[in-house]
N, C-alpha and C positions, 0 to 999 in steps of 0.2 A: 799559590807560589811568592815568595819571597828572595829579591837580591838581597846579599850582604857579603861584608867579610869573612866567614867563621867557612873553615874545608869542606865540614858536616855539608852544610848549605848548599856549598856547592855540588858535590856532589850527587846531593839529593836530588838536583834539581838538571842533572848533568842530561838527561834523556827529555826532557819538558823542554829543555833550550835548545835542543841539536838543531832545529831547525828557523829557530828566530834569531835577531841580530839586535843587541840592546845597546842604546848611544846615551850620554847624558852628557847635556850640552848645559853648562851656566853663563848667563844672562847676568850680571850683576847679581842680584837677591834673587832672581827669578831659575828656575831651573826649568830643564824641556827634559822629554823620554821620547826616543824615536827610535822604533822599532819597524823592521821590516822582514818578513818570512824569507827563506832561502831561492835566491834567483829572481825576485823581486829586484827591481831599481831601483822607487819610488819611498823613500823612510815616512810613516806616519808617524806624526805625534799625538804622543797619547795624553789625553786634560789630567790635570792633580785631580783625582776621583774628591780628595778630602773624608779625613773620617768622619762617621756620623757624629759620633760624638767621643769625649775624654774617655768614656766607657768603651768605647773601640779598641782604640789603641792602647790601652792598658792592658784589654784582653791580648790583642796580638802579642804584647810581650810576656803575657803572663803564659801564654800557650807553649810561645817558642823562642825561653831565655837564651839561646843563644845566640837571635840576632842581637844583641848589646856586642858591639865590637870592641871589646876590652882588652882588644891588641892593640887600638887604635889610642890607649890612652898613656901606655908605657911599654917600654923594653922590659918590664920586668919579667924575669921568665916563671916567676913565681903565682904570676896573673893567665888564668883560662877559663872557657866556655861557662859561663854560668851555666847548672843545670839543676840547679832547685831555684824556683821563684814561687813566694808565699803572697799572698794576696790582701790587702786591708787588714796588716799588723797591729792591732790598736794598741792607741793613744787615748787614756783616761783625761775624757774634757776637753779632746781638741780631736776628732776622728781617727785616723787612723792611715798610715802610709800607705798609700797606691800598693808599690811593692818591696819587695826587700831580696835582692838574690843575692846565692852561695856558691860559690864554685868548690872547686874538689880541692884545692890546696886551703880554706877555709877564710878565703876572702870574702866579703860582706860588702852590698850593694843595694844602696839606697837610691830608691827611681821614683820620683812623682813627675806624676803626665801632666800638660798643660796643651790648650791648643790654641793658636794664636788670637786668638778673635774673643780668649776670657780674660781680662782684664786683671787675672790674678799674677799671667806670665810674667811681668814685671818686676815686680816685687814681694807681692805677698807669698809667692811661691819659692822667695828663699826664707823666708821667715818658717815657713812648711818644713822647707827639709830638714834645716838648722832643728827646730825642734824634736821631729822625730829622729837627728842621729843624736841630741842629747837625752830622749827617750830611752833610746835602744842603751845606749851609755854604760844608764843605770840599769841593765838588764845582766840577766847572767846566761853561760851554757844550759844549766836546767830550766828556768825560766821557757827561753827559744827553741831548747826541745819539745817543751808543752806544745809550744804552739804550732811546730811540724809536724807533732803528734795526732792532734788534732784537724790539719790541713789533708797531712799526707798518710793518717794512719801507720804510720813508722815512725821512730827514731828519726834526727838528722846522718848518723852513723848507719842507722841498717836501709836507710835510701840511699845512699852514695854508697853500703859496700851493694844493694841490688844492682848498681849501674854497671860492675865487673870490669872496671877500669884498671887494667894491671899494675898502674901506674899511681893507683888510689892507697896511701899510708894511711892508718885509721890514726895511731898516736901525732904524726903529724897533723893531720887534718882537726883532730881534734882539738889541741894546742896552742895550734894557730887563731881559732876560733875564740877560745877563751881569751886569749890573747889581747885579738881585736876588740872584744866586747871588752875588756878591762880596759885599753888602751883609748878608745874610741876611735880607730882606725877603720876609716868605712871610704867606701867609692863613692862620691854622690850624684847622683844623673837628674838631670830637669828633663824629661825627655819632649817634644816638642813638633807637633806637625809643621811648619815653619820658626824659623830661627827670626831673630828683631834687635837690629841695632840697641836697645836699653838691655835685655838681654843679656848679648856679647858684653856690655861695658863693664855689665852687676860681676858676670864670670869671672871676665880678664883682671878685675881688682882684687877678687876674691883668689882667687888663683895666682897673681904675681904679686902683689903687697901682703896678702894675709895665708899666702903659703899653704891654703885647702884646695883637699883633691874634688874638684867640685866644677862639674861636667854639663856642658848642654849636648842633649842627644837630639838632633833632628832626624825625624823619619820621614822624609815624603814616602806619597803614596797614593799610588797609579792603579789603574787599570783599564782594561781594554771592552772594545763593547761585546767579545768573546767570553769575559769574567775572568782573563789571567789578572790577577795580581801583580804589581810590582812594588815594593819596598826598599827603596835607596837610603841607609844609612850614612850621617854623616856627623865624628864627633867634634864640635868645639871646646876649645882647652889646648894646654900648649900636653905634648908628651914629655911623661917625667921620666926622669932617668930611674934605671934601677937603684935603691934603699942601697947606703953604704952594709957591707955585711954585718952581721949580729957579733960579738962577741960568741966566740962557741962553748961550748960549756962541757965541762970536765968534774972529779970529783971533788976538789975544791970550793971552785967556784958551785956548783949544788950544795955543799955542807953551809957556806957563807949565806946563800938564799934561806935554806931549812932553817937556820938557826932565826931568823926571821920571823917564820913562821909555824912552827913547834913546839912543844915542848920539851924536857931535858930528856922525857923516856922517850920519847916520839925520835928524838934525834938518833939515840942513842940505836935503837932502833933500825934504822935506816940506815948507820954504818954499818950494820951484822947483817944486813939485808946487802946491800952491797959489798963485802967480804964474802957473802956465801954465793954471791950470783957469778964474781969473778973463778970460783971454784967450780961452781954450775956448767958456765959457757961461758959463752965470750958476749960482752959486755959493751953496748955504744952509747953516745948519749943524742938526747931532741935539741931542736932549735930554736925551742920556744923563745919569748921575749920576756915573758911577766916570771915564769918560773921554768926549774929543773927537771929535766927524766929521764932516765935511765931503764934500758930494757935488756933483759938475757936471752940471749939465744942458744938453743938447743940443737945439736945434729940428729937428721933426722935422714936416712938413708941417703940419697944424694943431694939431701937441700939443707934448708936448718927453719925452723919451727922459733918463733917465738909465745915464748910461756909468760911473761907478765912484762907489766911498763908499772915504774916506779915513781913518784912526783915530790919535787920537795916539799909541795904542802902538805902532806900526810892526809891528803885526801884524793879521789877521782883516780885511784891507781886500781889496775884492771888484768883480767886474764884472758892470752889470745885464745880463749877454747876457740870459737869461730874458726879461725883462720887456720887452726889447727886440723881441722874436720875439711876446711879445707884441702890440704895434703894429705889425706887418706889418714890421719891417725885414728885411731881404732877410738870411737864414743864409747866405746866399755873401758879403754881404761881412763878416757877423762871423768868417766861417769863414778869409777871408783875413785878417782883421785880427789873429785868432788867432796864424794859421801867422808873424805877422810877430812879435807878440808871443813867441812861444814861441821863434825864433831868437835872442832875446833872454836865454834864459836862464827865464823862466818855464815853469813846471811846469803848461802848459795842452796840451791837446788839439783840434784843429779840428774832432775827429767827437763826442768824447765831451762837451765844454762849449759847445756851442754855445746850449742851451736850459736853464744850470744860472745857479748866480753864483757862478763860480769865485774863490778868494781869493787874494792873493798878499802880501806882506810890502816895506815900503818898499825895506828896503836891498836889495833885486836893483838899484834907479838907483841905487845912492850912485855909480856908474865915470860919470863925465861924458858918456862915449863914450853909451853905454849909453841914456840921460835923453836926450841931443839923439836918438836914435833913435826912442824912445818917444814924444817929440814930435812928431815926424816924422811915425810911422804914423798919431797918433793925429787930426792934423792930415790929413791926404788920407783917413781914412774920417771924420772932420766934411764934407770938401766935398761928398764921395760921395752921403751923407747930406741933404743939403743941395740935389747936382742930383737929388734921387729926390721931392724935397719940392711 
């Protein structure tokens, strides 16, 4: 059992702690944990057990990633508990990151673990975590997706989709992931069993002078004679203010961005796709930092379904078939639509892609004849959906 600041942990441990009272006492750089059972008068001081090694600390964070108290580093509502933790993400020639975490909003956390007795906890660990961040910055979402598939046997989006979080949005999630990788925007954590003045001084300098998002995560570990484990997290580093809101995307901004990233023929197709989407249903724009997106919503029964998402890069567009199935759209309708798109050259399969989010490139519709057929098939799908509403 671990004590931490995440609500899910509190709820999970409520029954365990119902007859145990715990109090933490700070004495300078030392910390005591006092415990007593209900109706007992005296408090018992638990010894600081200490980790068996850095692998022990790393394993705790890997198994229970929401131990990391992300709410203590910023009041940004876009931060949420880490739900996916990767171990030993390779860095050619220099070992590997200890841990890489991802939350449902696409924020990326790089975590290096060190024990206080390790001399590297003072300076070398700073170089290591910066090297890992620079390495990850050079990689894209496809590379990270391959890492997740190797470790978790599913893609990043499939992993989060399986969590069944109603607030998770695939389009925003993937866009934020790409943006953070492209811009090198990561939350850096050095997880230690005990804070020391040297590391605190370095963290303060990097945070306050260099304006880096780097924190020390002190995780004190205690254990009683009956084997109950207590983990007390404490983040060292100032709580950041939420970032300034990014400029909102609209069609004019989308076009300006697309002009830098696609050829003239693809730009013309994006224009036609946008105009067609406005006729088809409701259109809204994404909130990404580095490229624009718009998506089209079709009415279905008493709800709306997201049919596709289009990007200003001309690549990484995708169909929302899986979410459509989740809203009880007939799989047969989707399969028939996939067959029609397949006849236009889309790399789709009516058996494999009915319950996923298949991607496509805008350029596949650059030919006028193909675009006209795409409009025809999509309008037919809309009419069939309306007929079943």
